[in-house]
C-alpha positions, 0 to 999 in steps of 0.5 A: 550593537551588531550582536543585538541585531544578530539575536533579533534575526535569530528570534524571527527565524526560530518560528519560521523553522518550527513552522517549516518542520511542522509542514514537513511532518504533516506532508510526510505523515501519509507516506509513513501510514500508507498501509495501516491495514496490513493488506498483503503485497501482490505476489508475496504469497500464493493466491490461496493464502492472499485470498484467505488473508484478505477474507480474515481482514473482513474483505469480500474478495473477487478474483479478476482473471488476468491470464488463464482460468480457474478450471484449467490451471490450479490456483496454486500455480498462479500469481497475484498481480494486483490487490485493490481494496479501495472499495472496502469491504470489497477487495479485487485480486488480479490473478495471472495463471500460466497457459494450460499444459505449461505446468 
């Protein structure tokens, strides 16, 4: 009789474990699919390449100059500090450049 009680508890526990596993899969799904579009990572490549990659993916890129200015320092000497694609098809790329004369 003791063996029969243990098997009844096991039968009631199995659906609970399946449900808990399903909840865990659903909760983790957004984490594993956080970047399905392949948007470049800020700072991983030159600003010129980052802008070209975003445009290739169909984004209209606007550059936010965090430091420096485009007419003082070449874009190739700058670094992308942030990429925001929340307002697709617009992408906002923050760029930081060294001060003029420091190159």
